[in-house]
PLY file of the C-alpha trace (Angstrom):
ply
format ascii 1.0
element vertex 336
property float x
property float y
property float z
element edge 335
property int vertex1
property int vertex2
end_header
106.57 103.19 146.73
108.76 101.18 144.39
105.75 99.26 143.07
103.81 102.47 142.48
106.77 104.00 140.67
107.07 100.93 138.46
103.34 101.05 137.68
103.57 104.75 136.83
106.53 104.09 134.54
104.63 101.26 132.86
101.57 103.46 132.32
103.73 106.27 130.96
105.46 103.88 128.58
102.13 102.48 127.38
100.76 105.99 126.82
103.87 106.91 124.83
103.46 103.80 122.67
99.80 104.57 122.01
100.72 108.16 121.14
103.22 106.86 118.58
100.49 104.69 117.07
98.28 107.73 116.67
101.14 109.65 115.07
101.71 106.74 112.68
98.09 106.85 111.50
98.31 110.61 111.03
101.55 110.27 109.07
100.00 107.78 106.63
96.99 110.09 106.25
99.36 112.74 104.83
99.55 110.67 101.63
96.45 108.48 101.71
92.96 109.90 101.34
90.24 107.85 103.04
90.63 104.04 103.13
90.39 104.17 106.94
89.49 100.50 107.30
92.33 99.43 105.01
94.88 101.53 106.91
93.62 100.17 110.22
93.88 96.56 109.06
97.38 97.19 107.72
98.49 98.55 111.09
96.82 95.60 112.85
98.90 93.25 110.71
102.05 95.17 111.66
101.23 95.08 115.39
100.29 91.40 115.31
103.56 90.52 113.58
101.89 88.99 110.53
101.98 89.53 106.79
99.18 91.14 104.79
97.78 90.58 101.32
96.06 93.58 99.73
93.72 92.94 96.82
92.04 95.43 94.55
91.87 96.61 90.97
94.76 98.73 89.65
94.91 102.39 90.56
93.43 102.28 94.07
96.63 103.29 95.84
97.73 99.91 97.22
101.39 100.51 96.39
101.24 104.11 97.64
99.72 102.96 100.92
102.50 100.46 101.56
105.18 102.93 100.50
103.72 105.53 102.86
103.88 103.04 105.73
107.51 102.38 104.88
108.27 106.11 104.89
106.57 106.59 108.27
108.57 103.76 109.85
112.31 104.14 110.38
112.87 100.69 108.92
114.68 99.41 105.89
112.13 99.30 103.09
112.36 97.59 99.70
109.95 97.04 96.86
109.95 94.16 94.37
107.81 94.31 91.25
106.78 90.72 90.55
106.82 89.77 86.87
106.45 86.49 84.95
110.22 86.22 84.43
111.21 86.80 88.08
113.28 83.95 89.56
113.59 82.88 93.24
117.22 84.03 93.34
116.08 87.54 92.32
114.30 87.72 95.69
116.29 85.51 98.05
119.81 86.19 96.81
122.55 84.23 95.12
126.21 83.22 95.47
128.90 85.18 93.72
132.30 83.80 92.78
135.03 86.12 94.06
138.78 85.99 93.60
141.44 87.23 96.00
143.84 89.04 93.69
146.69 88.65 96.17
146.52 84.88 96.52
144.48 83.93 93.49
142.14 81.98 95.76
138.51 81.83 94.65
135.52 81.47 96.94
131.74 81.88 96.88
130.07 84.72 98.78
126.33 84.90 99.43
124.80 88.11 98.11
121.52 88.74 99.99
118.48 89.58 97.88
115.86 92.26 98.52
114.00 90.02 100.97
116.68 90.87 103.56
114.86 93.97 104.79
112.41 94.96 107.50
109.49 95.92 105.28
109.08 94.27 101.87
106.50 95.37 99.34
105.79 92.40 97.07
103.94 94.22 94.31
101.53 92.18 92.18
102.55 88.88 93.74
100.08 86.95 91.59
101.87 87.97 88.38
104.90 85.77 89.05
105.07 81.97 88.55
104.39 79.54 91.45
108.08 78.68 91.92
108.94 82.28 92.79
105.78 82.71 94.87
106.68 79.62 96.90
110.23 80.88 97.55
108.90 84.14 99.00
106.15 82.50 101.04
108.52 79.93 102.53
110.82 82.71 103.71
107.80 84.54 105.14
106.86 81.49 107.19
110.33 80.46 108.38
111.81 83.98 108.50
115.03 82.44 107.22
116.61 81.79 103.82
118.61 78.62 103.19
121.14 78.68 100.38
123.85 76.11 99.64
123.27 74.44 103.00
123.64 77.67 105.00
120.70 79.25 106.83
120.51 83.05 106.82
118.18 84.77 109.31
116.01 87.61 108.07
116.04 90.96 109.93
113.62 91.66 112.77
111.00 93.02 112.52
110.16 91.44 109.16
106.90 92.36 107.51
105.71 91.46 103.99
102.94 93.44 102.35
101.89 91.81 99.11
99.49 93.28 96.58
97.55 91.41 93.96
95.06 92.24 91.27
91.77 90.33 91.24
92.33 86.80 90.01
89.91 87.07 87.11
92.26 89.44 85.32
94.49 88.05 82.57
98.10 87.08 83.18
97.85 86.06 86.83
98.90 83.00 88.81
96.41 82.40 91.65
98.06 81.66 94.99
97.25 78.16 96.34
95.15 78.01 99.49
98.03 76.57 101.53
100.16 79.59 100.65
97.38 82.09 101.23
97.13 80.70 104.77
100.52 82.26 105.55
99.04 85.74 105.35
97.57 86.98 108.61
95.07 89.25 106.84
93.54 89.40 103.38
92.62 93.07 102.96
90.16 94.14 100.27
90.76 97.61 98.82
87.60 99.10 97.33
86.81 102.18 95.29
86.83 105.54 97.14
83.73 107.61 97.76
83.00 110.57 95.50
84.39 113.04 98.06
87.50 110.95 98.61
88.08 110.61 94.86
87.73 114.39 94.48
90.33 114.91 97.22
92.66 112.34 95.60
92.53 114.21 92.29
93.17 117.51 94.02
96.06 116.18 96.12
97.88 114.24 93.41
97.73 116.68 90.51
99.09 119.80 92.22
102.59 121.18 92.40
103.33 119.87 95.88
103.49 116.20 96.80
102.59 114.96 100.26
105.49 114.34 102.64
105.20 111.45 105.08
107.16 112.09 108.32
109.07 109.31 110.07
107.45 108.68 113.43
108.45 105.20 114.60
111.50 102.94 114.53
112.20 99.24 114.68
112.50 99.09 118.46
109.09 100.73 118.78
107.52 98.18 116.44
109.02 95.24 118.35
107.88 96.73 121.67
104.33 97.17 120.38
104.27 93.62 118.99
105.26 92.35 122.44
102.60 94.59 124.02
99.88 93.09 121.78
100.38 89.66 123.34
99.77 91.18 126.79
96.30 92.44 125.80
93.61 90.57 127.71
91.16 88.29 125.91
88.38 86.87 128.09
87.81 83.12 128.15
84.33 83.42 126.65
85.75 85.35 123.68
88.50 82.79 123.20
85.88 80.05 123.19
83.80 82.05 120.68
86.78 82.31 118.32
87.35 78.56 118.65
83.71 77.85 117.78
83.68 80.33 114.88
86.68 78.64 113.26
85.38 75.12 113.88
81.94 76.06 112.56
83.51 77.04 109.23
84.22 73.35 108.53
81.37 71.53 106.78
82.20 68.19 108.44
81.54 69.76 111.84
77.83 69.93 111.01
76.28 73.12 112.32
75.19 75.85 109.92
73.35 75.02 106.73
75.18 77.80 104.86
78.54 76.23 105.68
77.46 72.75 104.59
76.11 74.17 101.34
78.75 76.75 100.41
82.06 75.55 101.93
84.24 72.73 100.63
87.11 73.20 103.11
86.96 75.29 106.27
89.58 77.27 108.15
92.35 75.56 110.12
93.71 76.32 113.60
95.97 79.05 112.22
92.84 81.09 111.53
92.01 81.03 115.25
95.54 82.06 116.20
95.41 84.90 113.69
92.01 86.10 114.88
93.15 86.19 118.51
96.26 88.22 117.70
94.44 90.52 115.29
91.67 91.23 117.83
94.28 92.04 120.48
96.12 94.32 118.04
92.90 96.17 117.16
92.15 96.70 120.83
95.60 98.20 121.40
95.27 100.35 118.28
92.07 101.77 119.78
93.78 102.45 123.10
92.32 99.49 124.99
94.13 96.77 126.90
91.31 94.23 126.56
89.83 92.84 123.35
86.07 92.90 122.82
83.46 91.09 120.74
83.50 94.03 118.31
87.23 93.53 117.69
86.63 89.91 116.74
83.63 90.65 114.54
85.48 93.45 112.73
88.40 91.18 111.82
86.67 87.86 111.17
86.42 88.54 107.41
90.02 89.75 106.81
91.36 86.83 108.84
89.18 84.05 107.41
88.17 85.03 103.85
91.34 83.59 102.28
91.21 80.46 104.41
87.87 79.15 103.11
87.57 77.07 99.95
84.08 77.53 98.55
82.03 74.87 96.83
80.61 74.90 93.32
77.19 75.59 94.83
78.51 78.84 96.33
79.89 79.95 92.98
76.63 79.05 91.27
74.70 81.15 93.80
77.27 83.98 93.57
78.17 83.63 97.24
81.53 84.82 98.56
83.65 83.89 101.57
82.41 87.08 103.24
78.83 85.77 102.96
79.89 82.60 104.78
81.65 84.60 107.50
78.60 86.83 107.98
76.52 83.67 108.44
79.02 82.39 111.00
78.86 85.61 113.00
75.06 85.43 112.99
74.77 81.72 113.67
77.48 81.06 116.27
76.34 82.60 119.56
78.75 84.16 122.04
79.09 81.75 125.00
76.98 82.93 127.92
75.10 85.51 125.83
0 1
1 2
2 3
3 4
4 5
5 6
6 7
7 8
8 9
9 10
10 11
11 12
12 13
13 14
14 15
15 16
16 17
17 18
18 19
19 20
20 21
21 22
22 23
23 24
24 25
25 26
26 27
27 28
28 29
29 30
30 31
31 32
32 33
33 34
34 35
35 36
36 37
37 38
38 39
39 40
40 41
41 42
42 43
43 44
44 45
45 46
46 47
47 48
48 49
49 50
50 51
51 52
52 53
53 54
54 55
55 56
56 57
57 58
58 59
59 60
60 61
61 62
62 63
63 64
64 65
65 66
66 67
67 68
68 69
69 70
70 71
71 72
72 73
73 74
74 75
75 76
76 77
77 78
78 79
79 80
80 81
81 82
82 83
83 84
84 85
85 86
86 87
87 88
88 89
89 90
90 91
91 92
92 93
93 94
94 95
95 96
96 97
97 98
98 99
99 100
100 101
101 102
102 103
103 104
104 105
105 106
106 107
107 108
108 109
109 110
110 111
111 112
112 113
113 114
114 115
115 116
116 117
117 118
118 119
119 120
120 121
121 122
122 123
123 124
124 125
125 126
126 127
127 128
128 129
129 130
130 131
131 132
132 133
133 134
134 135
135 136
136 137
137 138
138 139
139 140
140 141
141 142
142 143
143 144
144 145
145 146
146 147
147 148
148 149
149 150
150 151
151 152
152 153
153 154
154 155
155 156
156 157
157 158
158 159
159 160
160 161
161 162
162 163
163 164
164 165
165 166
166 167
167 168
168 169
169 170
170 171
171 172
172 173
173 174
174 175
175 176
176 177
177 178
178 179
179 180
180 181
181 182
182 183
183 184
184 185
185 186
186 187
187 188
188 189
189 190
190 191
191 192
192 193
193 194
194 195
195 196
196 197
197 198
198 199
199 200
200 201
201 202
202 203
203 204
204 205
205 206
206 207
207 208
208 209
209 210
210 211
211 212
212 213
213 214
214 215
215 216
216 217
217 218
218 219
219 220
220 221
221 222
222 223
223 224
224 225
225 226
226 227
227 228
228 229
229 230
230 231
231 232
232 233
233 234
234 235
235 236
236 237
237 238
238 239
239 240
240 241
241 242
242 243
243 244
244 245
245 246
246 247
247 248
248 249
249 250
250 251
251 252
252 253
253 254
254 255
255 256
256 257
257 258
258 259
259 260
260 261
261 262
262 263
263 264
264 265
265 266
266 267
267 268
268 269
269 270
270 271
271 272
272 273
273 274
274 275
275 276
276 277
277 278
278 279
279 280
280 281
281 282
282 283
283 284
284 285
285 286
286 287
287 288
288 289
289 290
290 291
291 292
292 293
293 294
294 295
295 296
296 297
297 298
298 299
299 300
300 301
301 302
302 303
303 304
304 305
305 306
306 307
307 308
308 309
309 310
310 311
311 312
312 313
313 314
314 315
315 316
316 317
317 318
318 319
319 320
320 321
321 322
322 323
323 324
324 325
325 326
326 327
327 328
328 329
329 330
330 331
331 332
332 333
333 334
334 335
C-alpha cells in the first residue's frame, strides 16, 4: 500500500509539472505570435539547464521572446545591452571603497553586477569586444565569478539567453568556436509567415499590450531540470548519438560530405548536449522516454555552432545544417 501511494504521489507530481510546462508555453504565446519551434527550443534549453544563443536579423522579436520568458517565470530577470564600450566589470561587478564614518576605517566591498541573476538576457552579444564576451562566457561555464581572489557563486537556476545579429552585418565581433561551444543550443530565428506577420502587426499596434502571466518559479525549474535527467534514453539511441558526433569529424573517415565540407568536427560536449536536449524535448512533449525523432529534431540546434566548415563548403554555399542533414541520412540507427 505504501509503495502504491508513493507511486501515485510521484505520478501526480509529474502530471503537475507537465501541466506547468503547458501553462508556460501558453503564457509565452500571449506575447509571441508563431515561432513555435523557437519557443520549444528555448524551453528545451531551460529544462536541460543549458544556455541558448538566438540568431536572427533585427526586428524578429528575439528580445521580446526572452523578456516574455522572464515574465512568465518567477525568477530574477535582468537584461544587458552589449555595446562596443562595455567592460567586463559592467557585467561581473566591481569593488567599491567604503568608509566607516564612525571609525574612519576604509574597506573594499564587492558590488555584484547584473550577471548575479537567475535569467540573464545578453542582448546583441556579438557587438561587444572579445574581452567582455570572454568574461561572460567564463561565468556561464563555471557558474561563479572570481574577483580579487574571492569566488562568488551565481544564483541557481542560472540561465543565459544571448542574442546576436548575423555575423555578416557591420560592427560585430564573431564569437570564437571554443566560446560558442558553451551554448547548449544555437537557435535560428527566421521570418514569420504572412499570417503570423499580419497578427504581429495587429497585436503590437493596438491600444492594449499583451500581459504575460507568471506561471512557474525557481523551485519548479530546478525540479524539472532534475526530472529531465531521469528521462529514459535507450542504449541504441545513445550509441546513435555517439556515432553522429564522431561522424562529424573528418579524420574519422566516413561520409564524403564531412570530409569535403568540415574542417573541425564536434567534440564530446555536443553528444552530452544532444542527450540532455533530447530528454528535455521528450519531457516537454509529455513523454518519459526519448525517441529518434527527439534526437533528429535537435541535432541541428545542438551541433550547428560546433562545426567549423572548410573553404570548400563556403565555395559551394554549404552550411552546417547541410552537414548535419547528411549525418542524419548517412549514419544509420543501430539495429535498424
